[in-house]
C-alpha positions in Angstrom: 18.5 -37.4 34.4 17.0 -34.0 33.8 19.7 -32.3 35.9 22.5 -34.4 34.4 21.5 -33.5 30.8 19.9 -30.0 30.8 22.2 -28.8 33.6 25.3 -30.8 32.4 25.9 -31.6 36.1 28.4 -34.2 37.4 27.1 -37.2 39.4 28.2 -35.7 42.7 26.7 -32.4 41.9 23.3 -34.0 41.2 23.5 -35.9 44.5 24.6 -33.0 46.6 22.1 -30.5 45.2 20.0 -29.2 48.2 16.5 -27.7 48.3 18.0 -24.3 48.8 20.3 -24.7 45.7 17.5 -24.7 43.1 15.4 -21.6 42.5 12.5 -21.2 40.0 12.3 -17.9 38.2 9.0 -16.1 39.2 8.6 -14.6 35.7 9.2 -17.9 33.8 8.3 -21.2 35.5 10.5 -23.1 33.0 13.7 -21.2 34.0 15.7 -22.4 37.0 18.9 -21.3 38.7 21.1 -24.0 40.3 23.8 -23.2 42.9 26.6 -25.7 42.7 28.8 -25.4 45.8 30.7 -27.2 48.5 28.4 -29.0 51.0 28.9 -31.1 54.1 28.7 -34.2 51.8 31.6 -33.1 49.5 33.1 -30.4 47.4 32.9 -29.3 43.8 35.7 -30.5 41.5 37.5 -27.1 41.5 36.4 -26.3 45.1 34.5 -23.1 44.0 30.9 -22.2 43.6 29.2 -21.6 40.3 25.6 -20.9 39.1 24.0 -22.9 36.4 21.0 -21.4 34.5 18.5 -23.8 33.0 15.5 -23.4 30.6 13.5 -26.6 30.5 10.6 -27.7 28.3 7.3 -27.1 30.1 6.5 -30.8 30.3 9.9 -31.5 31.9 9.9 -28.4 34.1 6.7 -29.5 35.8 8.4 -32.6 37.2 11.1 -30.4 38.8 8.5 -28.1 40.2 6.5 -31.0 41.7 9.6 -32.3 43.5 10.4 -28.8 44.9 6.8 -28.5 46.0 6.7 -31.8 47.8 9.8 -30.8 49.8 8.8 -27.2 50.4 8.6 -27.6 54.2 11.9 -29.4 54.5 15.0 -27.9 55.8 16.9 -25.8 53.2 19.9 -28.1 53.5 17.9 -31.3 52.7 19.1 -33.0 49.5 16.7 -32.3 46.6 16.7 -36.1 45.8 15.8 -38.6 48.5 14.3 -38.7 52.0 15.5 -36.7 54.9 18.7 -38.0 56.5 19.2 -40.5 53.6 22.9 -41.2 53.0 24.6 -40.1 49.8 25.5 -43.7 49.1 21.8 -44.7 49.3 20.7 -41.9 47.0 23.3 -42.9 44.4 22.3 -46.5 44.6 18.5 -46.0 44.3 18.2 -42.9 42.2 21.2 -42.6 39.9 21.9 -46.2 39.3 18.5 -46.9 37.8 19.0 -44.1 35.4 22.4 -45.5 34.3 20.8 -48.9 33.8 18.1 -47.4 31.6 20.7 -45.6 29.5 22.7 -48.8 29.1 19.6 -50.7 28.0 18.9 -48.1 25.3 22.4 -47.3 24.1 24.7 -50.1 25.2 26.9 -51.1 28.2 29.5 -48.4 27.4 27.2 -45.6 28.4 27.7 -43.9 31.7 25.7 -41.3 33.7 28.5 -38.8 33.0 27.7 -39.0 29.3 24.6 -36.9 30.1 26.9 -34.1 31.1 28.9 -34.4 27.9 25.7 -34.3 25.9 24.5 -31.3 27.8 27.8 -29.5 27.1 27.5 -30.4 23.4 24.0 -28.9 23.0 24.9 -25.9 25.1 27.8 -25.2 22.7 25.5 -25.6 19.7 22.9 -23.2 21.2 25.7 -20.6 21.7 26.9 -21.0 18.1 23.4 -20.7 16.7 23.1 -17.4 18.5 26.5 -16.3 17.1 25.5 -17.2 13.6 22.1 -15.7 14.0 20.2 -18.8 12.8 16.4 -18.8 13.2 16.3 -22.6 13.2 18.9 -25.2 13.6 20.6 -26.5 10.4 21.5 -29.8 12.2 19.8 -33.0 11.3 18.3 -33.9 14.7 15.0 -35.2 16.1 12.0 -33.0 16.9 12.8 -33.0 20.7 16.3 -31.7 20.1 15.2 -29.3 17.4 12.9 -27.7 20.0 15.9 -26.6 22.1 17.8 -25.3 19.1 15.4 -22.6 18.0 16.5 -19.0 18.2 14.0 -18.3 21.0 15.1 -21.4 23.0 18.8 -20.3 22.5 18.0 -16.8 23.7 16.2 -18.1 26.7 19.1 -20.4 27.5 21.6 -17.5 27.5 19.2 -15.0 29.1 21.4 -14.9 32.2 24.1 -13.4 30.0 22.1 -11.5 27.4 19.6 -10.0 29.9 17.2 -9.2 27.0 19.8 -7.8 24.7 20.5 -9.1 21.2 23.6 -11.2 20.8 25.1 -8.6 18.4 25.3 -6.2 21.3 27.5 -8.5 23.3 31.2 -9.1 23.3 31.1 -12.3 21.3 34.7 -13.1 22.3 33.3 -14.0 25.7 30.9 -16.7 24.4 33.2 -19.7 24.9 34.3 -18.5 28.4 30.6 -18.1 29.4 29.9 -21.7 28.2 33.0 -23.0 30.1 31.8 -21.2 33.3 28.4 -23.0 33.1 30.3 -26.3 32.9 32.6 -25.4 35.8 35.7 -25.2 33.6 38.4 -22.7 34.4 39.7 -22.7 30.9 37.8 -23.2 27.6 40.5 -25.7 26.5 39.0 -28.2 28.9 35.6 -27.8 27.2 37.1 -28.1 23.7 39.4 -31.0 24.3 37.3 -33.1 26.7 33.7 -32.4 25.9 33.3 -31.4 22.2 34.1 -34.7 20.6 34.9 -34.4 17.0 34.0 -31.7 14.5 31.7 -33.5 12.2 28.7 -31.6 13.7 30.2 -28.2 12.7 30.0 -28.1 8.9 26.2 -27.5 8.8 26.8 -24.1 10.4 28.9 -23.1 7.4 26.9 -24.7 4.6 24.6 -22.4 2.7 22.7 -25.1 0.7 21.1 -28.3 1.9 23.3 -31.4 1.9 22.5 -33.6 -1.1 23.7 -36.9 -2.3 24.0 -37.9 -5.9 23.3 -41.5 -7.0 26.9 -42.5 -7.2 27.6 -41.0 -3.7 24.7 -42.9 -2.2 25.8 -46.2 -3.9 29.3 -45.7 -2.5 28.1 -45.0 1.0 25.7 -48.0 1.0 28.2 -50.3 -0.8 25.8 -50.9 -3.7 27.3 -52.0 -7.0 27.1 -49.4 -9.9 25.0 -51.6 -12.1 22.5 -52.4 -9.3 19.2 -50.7 -8.9 19.1 -51.4 -5.2 19.7 -47.7 -4.4 16.1 -46.9 -5.5 14.7 -49.9 -3.6 16.7 -48.6 -0.6 15.0 -45.2 -0.8 11.6 -46.8 -1.1 12.3 -49.0 1.9 13.5 -46.0 3.9 10.9 -43.4 3.0 8.0 -45.5 1.8 7.7 -43.0 -1.0 8.5 -43.2 -4.7 11.6 -41.3 -5.7 12.7 -39.9 -9.0 14.6 -42.7 -10.8 16.3 -40.5 -13.4 20.0 -41.2 -13.8 21.0 -37.6 -13.4 18.6 -36.5 -10.8 19.6 -35.2 -7.3 18.3 -37.2 -4.3 17.5 -35.3 -1.2 18.2 -37.4 1.9 18.8 -36.1 5.4 21.7 -37.2 7.4 19.3 -38.1 10.2 17.7 -40.7 7.9 20.9 -42.1 6.4 23.4 -42.1 9.4 21.7 -44.9 11.5 22.0 -47.3 8.6 25.6 -46.4 7.9 26.5 -46.8 11.6 24.8 -50.1 11.9 26.5 -51.3 8.7 23.5 -53.4 7.6 23.2 -54.8 4.2 20.3 -54.0 1.9 18.4 -57.3 2.8 18.7 -56.4 6.5 17.3 -52.8 6.3 13.9 -53.8 7.3 15.3 -55.1 10.6 16.9 -51.8 11.5 14.8 -49.8 14.0 15.0 -46.0 14.4 12.9 -46.0 17.6 15.9 -45.3 19.9 17.0 -42.5 17.6 13.7 -40.6 17.5 11.3 -39.1 20.0 8.0 -37.4 19.6 7.6 -34.1 21.5 4.6 -34.5 23.8 1.8 -32.1 22.8 0.4 -32.0 26.3 2.5 -30.2 29.0 1.2 -32.7 31.6 2.5 -35.7 29.6 5.4 -36.7 31.8 3.6 -35.8 35.0 0.6 -38.0 34.0 3.0 -40.7 33.0 4.6 -40.6 36.5 1.2 -40.6 38.3 0.0 -43.5 36.2 2.5 -45.7 38.0 1.1 -44.7 41.4 -1.8 -46.8 42.2 -4.7 -46.4 44.7 -4.3 -49.9 46.2 -2.2 -50.2 49.4 -2.2 -54.0 49.3 -0.7 -55.5 46.2 0.3 -59.0 45.2 4.0 -59.9 45.0 4.9 -60.8 41.5 7.5 -63.4 42.7 5.3 -65.1 45.3 1.5 -65.3 44.7 0.8 -65.9 48.4 2.6 -62.7 49.5 1.2 -59.2 49.7 3.3 -56.1 49.4 2.7 -52.9 51.4 2.5 -50.1 48.7 2.4 -47.0 50.9 3.6 -44.7 48.1 0.1 -44.3 46.6 -1.8 -41.4 45.0 -3.4 -40.9 48.4 0.1 -40.3 49.9 1.0 -37.8 47.1 -2.2 -35.9 47.9 -1.2 -35.8 51.5 2.2 -34.3 50.5 0.3 -31.4 48.9 -1.5 -30.5 52.1 -0.5 -27.7 54.4 0.9 -30.2 56.9 4.5 -29.0 57.4 5.6 -32.3 59.1 4.2 -34.8 56.5 7.5 -35.3 54.6 9.5 -35.5 57.8 7.1 -38.2 59.0 7.3 -40.0 55.7 11.1 -39.9 56.0 11.0 -41.3 59.5 8.7 -44.1 58.5 10.9 -45.0 55.6 14.0 -45.0 57.8 12.4 -47.1 60.5 10.6 -49.7 58.3 13.6 -51.0 56.3 14.4 -48.0 54.0 14.3 -49.2 50.4 13.6 -52.9 51.2 10.1 -54.1 50.1 7.5 -54.5 52.9 5.5 -57.6 52.6 3.4 -60.2 54.6 3.3 -63.8 53.6 0.2 -66.0 53.8 1.7 -67.6 56.9 2.3 -64.3 58.6 -1.3 -63.2 58.0 -2.6 -66.4 59.4 -0.4 -65.9 62.5 -1.8 -62.4 62.8 -5.3 -63.7 62.6 -4.6 -66.4 65.3 -3.3 -63.8 67.7 -6.8 -62.4 68.0 -8.6 -59.1 67.3 -6.7 -55.8 67.0 -8.0 -52.7 68.7 -7.3 -49.5 66.9 -7.1 -46.0 68.5 -7.0 -43.7 65.5 -6.7 -40.5 67.5 -3.6 -41.6 69.4 -2.2 -43.8 66.6 -2.2 -46.9 68.8 -2.7 -50.6 67.9 -3.4 -53.1 70.8 -4.1 -56.7 71.2 -4.5 -59.1 74.1 -3.2 -62.7 74.0 -2.6 -65.5 76.3 1.0 -65.6 77.5 2.3 -68.9 76.1 4.9 -70.2 73.7 2.6 -70.6 70.7 1.5 -67.0 70.8 5.1 -65.9 71.3 6.2 -67.7 68.1 3.3 -66.1 66.2 4.2 -62.7 67.6 7.8 -63.1 66.5 6.7 -64.2 63.0 4.6 -61.1 62.5 5.9 -58.2 64.7 9.6 -58.8 64.6 9.7 -57.8 60.9 11.2 -54.5 59.8 7.8 -53.0 59.2 7.0 -52.8 62.9 10.3 -51.0 63.8 8.2 -47.9 63.2 6.3 -48.7 66.4 7.1 -48.6 70.1 6.0 -51.7 72.0 4.6 -51.7 75.5 3.6 -54.9 77.3 1.3 -55.2 80.3 1.1 -58.6 82.0 -2.1 -59.2 83.9 -1.2 -61.9 86.4 -3.6 -63.8 88.6 -2.3 -63.4 92.1 -2.8 -67.1 92.8 -0.3 -68.2 90.1 3.4 -67.7 89.9 4.6 -64.8 87.7 8.1 -66.2 87.0 7.2 -68.4 84.1 5.3 -65.7 82.3 8.1 -63.2 82.7 10.5 -65.7 81.2 8.2 -66.3 78.3 7.8 -62.5 77.7 11.6 -62.0 77.8 12.2 -64.9 75.4 9.5 -64.4 72.8 8.0 -60.9 73.2 9.9 -57.9 74.6 13.4 -56.5 74.1 15.4 -54.0 76.1 13.8 -51.1 74.1 10.3 -52.1 75.1 8.2 -51.2 78.1 7.0 -53.9 80.5 4.6 -53.5 83.4 2.8 -56.1 85.5 -0.5 -56.0 87.3 -2.0 -58.6 89.6 -5.7 -59.4 89.6 -7.9 -61.4 92.0 -9.9 -63.1 89.4 -9.5 -64.3 85.8 -6.7 -65.9 83.9 -3.3 -64.4 83.2 -3.1 -62.5 79.9 -0.7 -60.2 78.0 -1.8 -56.9 76.5 0.5 -55.6 73.7 0.3 -51.9 72.7 2.0 -50.6 69.6 2.4 -46.8 69.4 3.1 -45.5 65.9 6.3 -43.4 66.0 5.9 -41.1 62.9 3.4 -38.4 63.6 1.2 -38.9 60.5 -2.4 -40.0 60.6 -2.3 -40.8 56.9 0.6 -43.2 57.2 -1.0 -44.8 60.3 -4.2 -45.2 58.4 -2.4 -46.9 55.5 -0.6 -49.3 58.0 -4.0 -50.3 59.4 -5.4 -50.8 56.0 -2.5 -53.0 55.1 -2.8 -55.2 58.2 -6.6 -55.4 57.9 -7.3 -54.9 54.2 -10.9 -56.1 54.3 -12.2 -53.7 56.9 -9.9 -50.7 57.3 -9.5 -48.8 60.6 -11.6 -45.8 61.5 -12.0 -44.4 64.9 -11.7 -46.8 67.9 -13.2 -50.1 67.2 -12.4 -53.8 67.3 -11.0 -55.3 64.1 -10.2 -58.9 63.3 
């Protein structure tokens, strides 16, 4: 959403953006350069490369820097959003679609992700015009968050790539619209004007010297209040919760930001109290860590979490604060290992164990953990009941991240054919390793070894803690 709005990028441009295509300015951590180009996953709309220059609020820029830091050891061609080797279709479905759903929930079913690009283009044009008119502050009636990007300093920062520290009066102002069009990837300014700058109702404040004011009769007309009615004053009291001057010939100061939502919703006076402005306003966070803290607050410490849909089912929450700390270490393979685990264990599907599966795991017997070699092992009797329990637990997507090896210890006095058939039917597949060993004494038994494929001790530790939540797994010891 940040890239779509502040960068005015298309959906495909957001999805195809690679780690090497976003660079943070060393002199200003809130300034970024994006390279929009053709990649192996697709081409730009006009088949050419362009550079987009962003200046983000500090609280927003921190989120971008965190994502870049997490993927600092990845290949430069790795997509900025998503796991390694994740398909573009998957990234669109799981990262862009939720944003679109949130936009629809706030502003209606007609909203699209592409509208972020149109909004970004609109505010980019306003920033350019404010520079051209040499306004210190925006004359537009907008919320505080938008007002913050329309100050003279913010506008100069936004066009720093062009101004390079010079005042706008020293530039060829005839190039302004072409510069804006190039940022949007438009070959001609006419495309920007006709397709992105919807309407001209936002232009008059740039040319008005005095504040916009409404007289009593204008306000009555706009609100549909009869001339003899005094509802206009009650409306103002309802709107502002302040007493207004009730003189017949007085001038009422009322910003368009306060008045417009009521006019658009076309509510009568009796319904004014039901109109909410929550969606039309936003408080600028005073703390630069606000959004980062909000994100981290949704990452819990607990690996085992209850399933909201089924009380008897537990969910494997491996994306915890502990994992985020692991991603900040100097281990260059951690994100690759995480991507491998994600791909092997069902991708975006939830990982869970039911009460019946945990009971079957308990009935199979104790699990031996070798933390150093990232190995789980258990020994069971080779029979049909254990085979069904094994299938119930270990044939789930979670254990695709493990390589299975089976060793059959067969008493030399008994026939091996039956046990081999049981193993082939209930335990092993063509991808697994099977060895046999004959012993002189003791009953036949089957030892199952699971070798964790991703090379990550932290992920292996979390898997062990999920399987044995009451005891955890440290060093090599017997856990039940």
